[in-house]
C-alpha positions as semicolon CSV with decimal commas, in nm:
position;residue;x (nm);y (nm);z (nm)
1;X;-11,135;7,727;4,992
2;X;-10,838;7,957;4,962
3;X;-10,688;7,853;5,308
4;X;-10,751;7,501;5,187
5;X;-10,637;7,448;4,863
6;X;-10,304;7,337;4,770
7;X;-10,233;7,594;4,527
8;X;-10,379;7,969;4,619
9;X;-10,313;8,134;4,323
10;X;-10,302;7,991;3,902
11;X;-10,235;8,264;3,654
12;X;-10,279;8,149;3,356
13;X;-10,233;8,285;2,990
14;X;-10,439;8,177;2,679
15;X;-10,720;8,037;2,831
16;X;-10,851;7,825;2,588
17;X;-10,854;7,428;2,559
18;X;-10,534;7,355;2,739
19;X;-10,534;7,639;2,984
20;X;-10,922;7,624;3,068
21;X;-10,891;7,249;3,131
22;X;-10,650;7,324;3,390
23;X;-10,828;7,570;3,568
24;X;-11,149;7,364;3,527
25;X;-10,976;7,063;3,692
26;X;-10,810;7,246;3,968
27;X;-11,150;7,441;4,061
28;X;-11,333;7,123;4,052
29;X;-11,142;6,955;4,372
30;X;-11,081;7,266;4,501
31;X;-10,696;7,268;4,453
32;X;-10,682;7,638;4,332
33;X;-10,838;7,976;4,536
34;X;-10,844;8,239;4,246
35;X;-10,747;8,162;3,852
36;X;-10,650;8,498;3,680
37;X;-10,660;8,477;3,264
38;X;-10,445;8,662;3,023
39;X;-10,516;8,629;2,606
40;X;-10,511;8,828;2,333
41;X;-10,882;8,824;2,243
42;X;-11,146;9,029;2,520
43;X;-11,413;8,800;2,390
44;X;-11,253;8,498;2,517
45;X;-11,140;8,626;2,834
46;X;-11,512;8,683;2,880
47;X;-11,635;8,362;2,780
48;X;-11,383;8,236;3,043
49;X;-11,493;8,438;3,307
50;X;-11,874;8,313;3,195
51;X;-11,757;7,985;3,185
52;X;-11,659;7,945;3,537
53;X;-11,286;7,910;3,410
54;X;-11,121;8,228;3,518
55;X;-11,215;8,462;3,810
56;X;-11,080;8,787;3,646
57;X;-10,902;8,909;3,423
58;X;-10,529;9,035;3,472
59;X;-10,457;9,316;3,381
60;X;-10,073;9,386;3,473
61;X;-9,892;9,050;3,421
62;X;-9,576;9,177;3,618
63;X;-9,843;9,212;3,969
64;X;-10,038;8,934;3,897
65;X;-9,713;8,666;3,926
66;X;-9,543;8,793;4,177
67;X;-9,767;8,634;4,436
68;X;-9,866;8,345;4,231
69;X;-9,802;7,995;4,297
70;X;-9,820;7,873;3,926
71;X;-9,846;8,059;3,577
72;X;-9,940;7,819;3,321
73;X;-9,827;7,961;3,000
74;X;-10,089;7,758;2,741
75;X;-10,072;7,958;2,411
76;X;-9,897;7,873;2,088
77;X;-9,504;7,807;2,136
78;X;-9,491;8,105;1,934
79;X;-9,596;8,335;2,155
80;X;-9,445;8,234;2,466
81;X;-9,103;8,418;2,465
82;X;-9,292;8,708;2,461
83;X;-9,459;8,637;2,760
84;X;-9,159;8,496;2,920
85;X;-8,972;8,792;2,873
86;X;-9,261;9,026;3,059
87;X;-9,291;8,803;3,334
88;X;-8,917;8,745;3,395
89;X;-8,876;9,038;3,617
90;X;-9,166;8,993;3,884
91;X;-9,162;8,628;3,928
92;X;-9,204;8,542;4,327
93;X;-8,972;8,351;4,476
94;X;-9,213;8,039;4,555
95;X;-9,321;8,108;4,221
96;X;-9,389;7,815;3,931
97;X;-9,361;7,860;3,547
98;X;-9,474;7,574;3,280
99;X;-9,619;7,553;2,977
100;X;-9,849;7,315;2,756
101;X;-9,617;7,314;2,460
102;X;-9,605;7,032;2,218
103;X;-9,233;7,057;2,154
104;X;-8,961;7,130;2,432
105;X;-8,634;7,154;2,290
106;X;-8,735;7,576;2,179
107;X;-8,962;7,641;2,465
108;X;-8,671;7,572;2,689
109;X;-8,443;7,776;2,456
110;X;-8,651;8,092;2,504
111;X;-8,692;8,031;2,855
112;X;-8,297;8,018;2,883
113;X;-8,277;8,335;2,698
114;X;-8,576;8,512;2,844
115;X;-8,606;8,399;3,224
116;X;-8,243;8,445;3,256
117;X;-8,117;8,358;3,602
118;X;-8,499;8,302;3,674
119;X;-8,494;7,981;3,472
120;X;-8,486;7,711;3,773
121;X;-8,874;7,836;3,825
122;X;-8,966;7,669;3,460
123;X;-9,040;7,328;3,460
124;X;-9,143;7,251;3,125
125;X;-9,461;7,015;3,085
126;X;-9,674;6,868;2,809
127;X;-10,035;6,720;2,859
128;X;-10,119;6,487;2,615
129;X;-10,458;6,529;2,578
130;X;-10,521;6,750;2,285
131;X;-10,861;6,800;2,093
132;X;-10,919;6,942;1,695
133;X;-11,110;7,200;1,925
134;X;-10,979;7,540;2,069
135;X;-11,104;7,791;2,233
136;X;-11,258;7,834;2,638
137;X;-11,582;7,623;2,523
138;X;-11,327;7,331;2,493
139;X;-11,235;7,315;2,808
140;X;-11,361;7,096;3,037
141;X;-11,276;6,993;3,410
142;X;-11,221;6,642;3,302
143;X;-11,010;6,683;2,969
144;X;-10,691;6,514;3,195
145;X;-10,854;6,199;3,361
146;X;-10,619;5,898;3,277
147;X;-10,432;6,139;3,026
148;X;-10,074;6,156;3,024
149;X;-9,869;6,477;3,085
150;X;-9,515;6,481;3,049
151;X;-9,236;6,703;3,239
152;X;-8,876;6,812;3,122
153;X;-8,749;6,913;3,386
154;X;-8,425;7,118;3,370
155;X;-8,132;7,074;3,568
156;X;-8,175;7,393;3,767
157;X;-8,526;7,266;3,929
158;X;-8,563;7,138;4,208
159;X;-8,703;6,806;4,314
160;X;-8,946;6,975;4,532
161;X;-9,065;7,214;4,243
162;X;-9,120;6,913;4,020
163;X;-9,305;6,740;4,283
164;X;-9,487;7,013;4,307
165;X;-9,592;7,039;3,898
166;X;-9,684;6,691;3,978
167;X;-9,886;6,723;4,243
168;X;-10,111;6,994;4,023
169;X;-10,148;6,752;3,721
170;X;-10,217;6,436;3,975
171;X;-10,496;6,692;4,080
172;X;-10,615;6,724;3,728
173;X;-10,681;6,324;3,721
174;X;-10,334;6,294;3,482
175;X;-10,075;6,013;3,488
176;X;-9,707;6,237;3,500
177;X;-9,450;6,082;3,276
178;X;-9,087;6,230;3,271
179;X;-8,870;6,232;2,990
180;X;-8,560;6,481;2,860
181;X;-8,672;6,790;2,648
182;X;-8,512;6,596;2,357
183;X;-8,662;6,266;2,411
184;X;-8,966;6,414;2,417
185;X;-8,939;6,598;2,070
186;X;-8,813;6,307;1,915
187;X;-9,119;6,067;2,013
188;X;-9,367;6,320;1,960
189;X;-9,222;6,405;1,603
190;X;-9,298;6,037;1,572
191;X;-9,643;5,961;1,751
192;X;-9,774;6,309;1,712
193;X;-9,620;6,561;1,473
194;X;-9,621;6,372;1,160
195;X;-9,939;6,218;1,162
196;X;-10,059;6,542;1,182
197;X;-9,847;6,676;0,930
198;X;-9,995;6,350;0,717
199;X;-10,351;6,427;0,818
200;X;-10,330;6,793;0,656
201;X;-10,136;6,712;0,345
202;X;-10,414;6,417;0,240
203;X;-10,724;6,633;0,303
204;X;-10,507;6,926;0,145
205;X;-10,453;6,724;-0,190
206;X;-10,800;6,617;-0,231
207;X;-10,928;7,018;-0,126
208;X;-10,763;7,162;-0,406
209;X;-10,847;6,888;-0,703
210;X;-11,115;6,992;-0,946
211;X;-11,362;6,726;-0,857
212;X;-11,283;6,758;-0,489
213;X;-11,637;6,786;-0,386
214;X;-11,709;6,459;-0,537
215;X;-11,441;6,266;-0,296
216;X;-11,597;6,408;-0,017
217;X;-11,898;6,282;-0,093
218;X;-11,824;5,954;-0,043
219;X;-11,533;5,972;0,231
220;X;-11,669;5,762;0,518
221;X;-11,532;5,598;0,867
222;X;-11,194;5,525;0,739
223;X;-11,092;5,890;0,575
224;X;-11,269;6,050;0,861
225;X;-11,114;5,855;1,149
226;X;-10,722;5,929;0,952
227;X;-10,839;6,300;0,868
228;X;-11,000;6,374;1,230
229;X;-10,719;6,574;1,330
230;X;-10,678;6,818;0,996
231;X;-10,949;7,031;1,199
232;X;-10,704;7,075;1,497
233;X;-10,585;7,476;1,475
234;X;-10,361;7,590;1,173
235;X;-10,160;7,787;1,381
236;X;-10,066;7,637;1,679
237;X;-9,982;7,354;1,421
238;X;-9,789;7,567;1,201
239;X;-9,590;7,662;1,522
240;X;-9,530;7,311;1,607
241;X;-9,433;7,146;1,278
242;X;-9,108;7,428;1,267
243;X;-9,046;7,449;1,631
244;X;-8,956;7,094;1,559
245;X;-8,865;7,042;1,259
246;X;-8,535;6,856;1,285
247;X;-8,705;6,597;1,394
248;X;-8,993;6,625;1,217
249;X;-8,807;6,635;0,917
250;X;-8,635;6,289;1,012
251;X;-8,938;6,107;1,105
252;X;-9,074;6,258;0,734
253;X;-8,781;6,112;0,578
254;X;-8,836;5,776;0,744
255;X;-9,207;5,768;0,668
256;X;-9,130;5,818;0,304
257;X;-8,871;5,487;0,319
258;X;-9,164;5,293;0,428
259;X;-9,393;5,477;0,109
260;X;-9,121;5,368;-0,072
261;X;-9,086;5,031;-0,025
262;X;-9,482;5,016;-0,006
263;X;-9,497;5,164;-0,341
264;X;-9,212;4,910;-0,491
265;X;-9,410;4,576;-0,360
266;X;-9,765;4,728;-0,505
267;X;-9,570;4,809;-0,906
268;X;-9,419;4,442;-0,833
269;X;-9,777;4,335;-0,780
270;X;-9,581;4,158;-0,385
271;X;-9,878;4,072;-0,201
272;X;-9,636;3,886;0,027
273;X;-9,445;4,221;0,094
274;X;-9,746;4,395;0,175
275;X;-9,942;4,186;0,375
276;X;-9,616;4,132;0,577
277;X;-9,599;4,521;0,646
278;X;-9,980;4,528;0,720
279;X;-9,963;4,198;0,963
280;X;-9,695;4,397;1,152
281;X;-9,850;4,711;1,159
282;X;-10,161;4,535;1,256
283;X;-10,006;4,347;1,556
284;X;-9,869;4,657;1,712
285;X;-10,206;4,920;1,690
286;X;-10,358;4,647;1,874
287;X;-10,157;4,588;2,131
288;X;-10,104;4,954;2,199
289;X;-10,504;4,973;2,129
290;X;-10,535;4,720;2,406
291;X;-10,259;4,853;2,684
292;X;-10,052;4,585;2,610
293;X;-9,743;4,746;2,519
294;X;-9,491;4,784;2,751
295;X;-9,426;5,162;2,914
């Protein structure tokens, strides 16, 4: 398989949901020869071997990345700078480095600081296929099928290198899009980071009430759907919110303005104003769900 695969060697830092699924997807279509894994926990690395996510555990990052075709940094964003610093001196001339971070401007800044004149080797990315579960057991070869992956290429990246990375994600079944790092962070502050913040906030508020158990006992599908993402990884979402705090604060301010308008309508008994907001929101939500919104 190694001689036929488009990518001979993949090195993955972080063998959980994102990194593990990338490996399994490429393995499933025979497009990677060998996968080497690094992680903070020997337990998760052993589990990744048992699940067929990686072929072996890496011992020396520098030695492993020297002849790698792709290096995927699939850790929480706060861990990425240290990894970049460790691998920078050893990157091979054809080695592509990418990431799976949910924020891009901070990751790009870290890459510029730690990769130096090897910055052309780094093509930032963000697979839009997260789930509330994490760890190697959550990984799936099917995770990226039909899902969006956003690449945010840098001016230093060659067209060929971007195309190579696009090809890897397309082998995983993903639909690849491109944005600038700034565009990416503004968009995802609104449609991903803010919803997570709101979901965490609601569940936290109920959990700390003296009669919180009573609320949870009567919560049904509406609460379940709205708060599903509050089961997500706290460390990862701490890092995401802090990394994208400028854009997230802007979105939070806009949302608080919207809440203020709804509160005023409620206070004044203005049913027409409430219904107008609900109707616009319903139409937009249905159009999105039906795939009728323009890309």
